Each structure stands twice: as structure tokens, then as C-alpha cells.
N, C-alpha and C positions, 0 to 999 in steps of 0.2 A: 187225441189233440193231435194235428198236423203242424209245423212251423209255418211261419209267412218268412222269417225273417233269418236267413243264416247268421250264426253271431260267429264262427269259424272253428276251430277242432282243439279246445284245453285239453291238454294231457291224451290227446289221441280221441279223443271223445268227439261227435258231431255233435251243436248246439245251435237250438237255434230256437226265438221267437214266434208267437202268435199275434197276431193284431192285437187279442184281447189285452195285452198285455200294459198298453198304455196306460187304462183307467187303473191298473195296480199303480202310477210313480203317481198319481197324482194326490191320493188320502197324506202318504206322507209330505211331500211336496206342500199342498195346506195347512198341513196339523204344522211345520218346520214354520212357516214364514207367516202365518198368520196364528199362529198360539202361541208357540214354547219359547221361540225367538224372539216375538213383542215383549213380552213375559220376563225375560231373565236379559233382554238387553234394550233397554228405552231407549229410544229417540232414532234408532238403528230406523232407515229407507227404506221403503217398500222393496228397490231396485236391489238392495244387496240381501232382503230377507226371500227374496224370490228367487234367486241367484243361489242364494245357498241350501231355500231348500231343495229345490234343483236336481243341483248337484250332487246334495245326500238323497235323495230320493233317487238317483241314479247308483248309488253306493249303497246303495238297501236292495235295488235288483242284483247287482256283483254278490249280496251277499248270499241269496235268492238261488245264484248259480253256487257257490261254497256251498249253499246247502245241499246240492243235490247234486254235485264234483264228489260228494263222499261217498254217497248212495254208491253211482258209477262206480267210485276209484274198488270202492269196497265189495262189489261185487265183479269186477275183472279181477278182485286180488285173491276169490273165492272159484277163481275159473269161471264164471259168467259172461255171456255175454252184452254186450249194450250195445244195442242200436241209436242211440242218442238221449237227449234231453231236452227239453221242449219249453220254456218259460212262457207262463200264458196269464191270465186275469187271475186267479187267486193261487198262484207261487209259481212252481211247477212239476216238472212229473221227468222222470228215467226210467225209459223205456227197456226192458228188458223181456225176447222174444221167448221167455221161459221160465218160469217158476222154479226157485231155488228147491234144490233136490229134497235139503233134511232143515229140519227146526232150527239147527247151531246154523248155517248158513242164513237161514232167513232174517233169526233175529242179529247177528252182524251188519245185512249191508240194511236192515229197518235204521236201527241205531246208530246209523253211522254218520248220517245227516244230520238231527237233530246234537249230534257230538262237535260234529264239525261249525253247527252255529252257534254251543257252547262255547266252542274256544275261539271264533271272531267275537261274540260279545263281550267275552272277557278281555280279548284281544282291546279291545273298541273304547271301554270303561277306563281298560290302564290305561291309554294314552291319552284319555281325555281328562285326569287328573294332575297331570301337570297344567295343562294347559286353561284358559281362560276366552271369556267373551262368545264371540257366536264360533270359532271354533268348538272351544271345550261344550258348549249344549248339543252342537249338533253330533261331534263322536260321544259326549255321554246319549244324545238318545238315540246314537245307530248299536251302542253297546246294549241299552237296553231291548231296543227294538228285536235284538240277534236272541234274549236271551226268553224272551217272548215267544217267539220264533220255535224255539226251541220245544219250550213250555206247550204250546200249543202240541207241536204235531206230537207233543208225547204222548196226549191225551187217547184214551184206550179205546181206539174205537175206528175199523177201518172206513172212509178210506188213507187214514191218516198215518203217522211211523207208528204211532202207539198201537195203533190197532194190529200193524204187524206183526209188533214186538207180542201186545196179548197171544195174538193166533200164535206165534211160536212157544208160546209156554205154555198155554193151553195144550197145545200140540205135543211138543215134551212130555207133560206130567198123563198123558190120557191116549196118546200113540194113535188118537184119531183124528186126520188133518179135514173131514166134512164138521166135525167137534168142534174144531179148533175155530175154522171158520167162519161156523154159526155163530161162535159166542161175539168175535169179534165184530161181527154185521150188526147183531141185534144192539151192540153197544154205541157203533157208531150212528146208528138209527135214533135213538136216544142223545148222545152230543147233539145230531144236528138238530133235531125238532126243541132240545132247550139253547142250542144258541140262535134259530132262528124264532123263539121267544123273547130271545134278549133283543136281537133288532129287533123285532115287531112294538114290543114293548120303548124301544128305542126314538122310534119313527112317533109314535103316539105320543109320548111326552116334548120329546123336543124337536123333532125332523130330523135333516141332516144327510148328510153323505153317510157317516158311521153307521143309523143303522139300514142302510140299505145293504152297505157291506156285508155287514152281522148275517142278517135275511139271506144274502148268496150267502155264502159260506155254510149258513144252517144248510140252506137247500140242499150246497154241497154236498153235504157231508149225507143228510140222512136220504136222497139218491142213489151215491157214489154205492155206500155200504147196503143198500138193494139190490144193488149190481154184481156184489160182486159172491152168491150164489148163483147167481145167470153164467157168469163168467166162468164158472167154478163149475158147473156141467159143460157148457162149451169147453172146458179144457181137456176133458176126455172125450171128446168126437173130435177122430182121426181123417182127414183130410179124405184117405181112401174111401168113407164111408159115407161119405154124401155127395163125391162126386159122379158128374155123370161119364160113364164108360165109354169106351168107343168114341169121344165125338166125331162129325162133321168137319174133316179141317179142308183148308184152303194148299193146296198145290204151288210149294214156294217156286218152282221152275215154271211156274203160267200166269204168260199177264193179266195183268189189268183188266184190261177187256173181257179179256175170256173168263177171268172168277167173276167178275161184276154181276155177270149176269145172275148168276149159280148167287151170288149170293144177297143177290136182290128179290129174288124168288125164295130163298128160304124167311127161315122165322127168329136167327140169330144177329146180332146185336154183332158179334165180333166172334173169329174164327179160328184154333189154331192153325200156323202154317207149318212144315213137316214138306223138309229136305225127299230127294229121290228115293235115296234110303232109307224113309223114315223117322232122321232125325226131329228133334221138333224143334221150330229155331226163333219162331216168337207168336206173336199173335195182328191179326190184321182185323181193324174192325172197320164197317160201309164205312164209317164216315172219311177216315184216312183213303179204302178206294175211290170214295166219291169228291177228294181234293189232286188223285190227280187230273193234269190239264187233260181233254180230248187228242190235242196233238200226239201226247207222250202216252198216250193207254195203252197204245200197240209194242212199243217200245220197251215198256218199265214191268217187271215182273214184280210179284206180291214179297217174294225174298228180300226187293229190295225196300219198300215201305212199310216191312213189318216190322212193332216192335221184339226186338230181341231185349234179352237182360241185361242189367238188372232195371229198365223200361217197364219188362215185365216179368213178372213173379212166376220161379219153376222152385213147387217142392214133391218130395216123396211123398209118400202115399200114407206112411205112419206119422207125417205133422202134427201135432195137437190143430185144430182150429182156434183155436186163442192164439197161437203162435203169430197166426198170419190173421188176426180179425180184421186187427185195426189198417193194416195195407191190403186188403181185398175191396175197401169200400172207392180204393181208388184207383182199383182195375176194370178191365172190362173182362179180361180170364184170366185163371191162374192154373197154369199146365200143371198138372201133377204127373213128375217119371217117375219111371222107376230102370235101373239098368239102363239110362240112355233112351229108352222108348217112352211116348207120350199112351200113359193109358186110362187118364181121364184127362175132367177141366170142371172147377170151383166156379162160378159165380157167384157175386151177391145175391144176387134170386136165388139160388141154392142156400147162401146163404139164410135169407128171411122165411124160407118156407121152412128153414129147420128153427127158427126160433120162435114161428108163429105155431 
């Protein structure tokens, strides 16, 4: 899941939101504006109800960020890298380039999110006690919403946090990571089917957005749990095992005019660019070559227009495929480099062939 809108770097962690996050704001806004507030504060104008509902929804979205920051900060505290946080339709995801090294670390990272939500829920409920009217109702709803968020995430099945906790516990008891992942994945599929069934029942009984919401969450749980074993298998593959060795390269000192003919005659969409001493410089695509205007093609060198790191991904051969799997889809090529020398390339086609 790639972020569409950057939201800053709290605690030094890149945070973004996918466009699908906007529907997640619709349900709490509707619940507050059309159900809770009119029942608790009779005579409230629709303008105030909706303004409060939207405000409460934004604060709840911030609560989702607090939940994910709990995971991210716990991971950093345990010495793990964090690529960023993305908020999306079904909550949020904390992007870790590699799995925790041991069950104890996995447990600490997994449980940190629900703990953050529990603390946020207790805080909202605490400040709602002396409040009244619209403010009291909104704060109380935010408190209970965060407590429910924590409880749901602790359900024992992947890809929920509770599934990670179950996986860590089973891994500690058995010493078998594969058995732990399988147990958590099976539980996650069962939970997904149960939630989807409840959502379908809600749709058939009364219709409305809540039924679709539960159906979507159930589908997410079931499909996400099923993807865990596949990701586990991909995690054991190293880039050096699937790379194309000794790839056709583009000389960085050549002109666009000179190399464009060779590129057009070739069968590749992109080429690694190397310097005169063999050092990899970046990646140039046929589309980038074509964008250079005719009058500049003889004066522009390939090195001048190639995508360089971090715009292109460079990794050593021993890098687990799972660590770069999400990034590969947006890259023309991944340059596999050992001791400063280009030894191969990996494309999305290579990954697709492996999965097939």
C-alpha cells in the first residue's frame, strides 16, 4: 500500500495517507452526526451535528496514526528500521523492511499498537467524564472507539496485531516459525469469514454502510491471512537467486542518440547505466530516452537522464526479496550490486515469474 498524500514525519517517521482513507472518515462522521448526537442532545442543528461528526472523524483518524506510531516506535526501540506509516481504507500499516529477528521482539512490536489505542481510549473517556453535551458525547465515543480498535486488533489472527502476538507466542513455545505463521494464518482466515458473514447478514437484514464495511474487513482479514504463507516463502528468496546476471547495460558516457537505436532494437524496457569504470549509476528507460527532444539528443549523455538512487533501488544479492517486494512494483529495475560492481538486475517480471 503506497501513500498518496504525505502527512509529515512525526518522531522522524514518514507518514502518508492513501486516497482510500477518505471512506474511513465517512462512517464515524455519519454515526456521530446522525445517530449519537441527535439522540444525546435533542434539538441540535444539522450543521453543528455534521461539523462535530467531521471533527470527531478527523480525531479518530489521528487515533489510528497513534496506534501505528506505537508499532513504529516500538520497532525503532528494538533496533528495527521503519520505512514509514500509511493510513488507508481499513486503518493503517507500519512498513518494516524486515521481520523482527525473534518472537520476543515480534511480540513487543505487535502489542505496542493496541496498547497505544488502550491508552488513548482511557484518556478520551477520562476527559469525557466532566464534560457534557456535544463535547462529552464526542469524547466518550472517541474513548470507546479506541478501546474497540484495540480489542479488534488483538483478535488472534493475521494480519491483525493479535495474529502477530499469537505467532510470537506459538513461536516461543514450539521454536518453529513456520508452525507459528501457519497457526496465525488459519485463525485469521476463520476470523475473516466470520466477520464477512456478519457483514453479509447486516446487509440482508437492514442494508446500510456498516454491512459493506464489515464485509470489506472480513475480506481483508481472510485474504491477508492467506497471503502470509506466500510472503513467508518469498521471504526466504534472495535477490541473487532470481536476478538476471550480466545484464545488457547502457554506457553512461554514450549520447542519447547513440544508445537510443540500440535500446529500440533490444527487448528490454529499461537498462542499468554504468560509468566508464563499471560502477552502476542508475537506470534509464526507453521512455526517458524518447522524452529527450531531437535537437538535444546528440549533446545529452545517458548518465544525464538516468534515474539515480534513491529514485532507483540498489541492493546487495543477499537482500531478502520480501524486504523490497513492495517497492519493486514501482521500479523499472532493481540493481543488484556487490562490492560496488553491478552483478545483475531484478525486474517485476522476474518476481511475477517466481510467484507463478
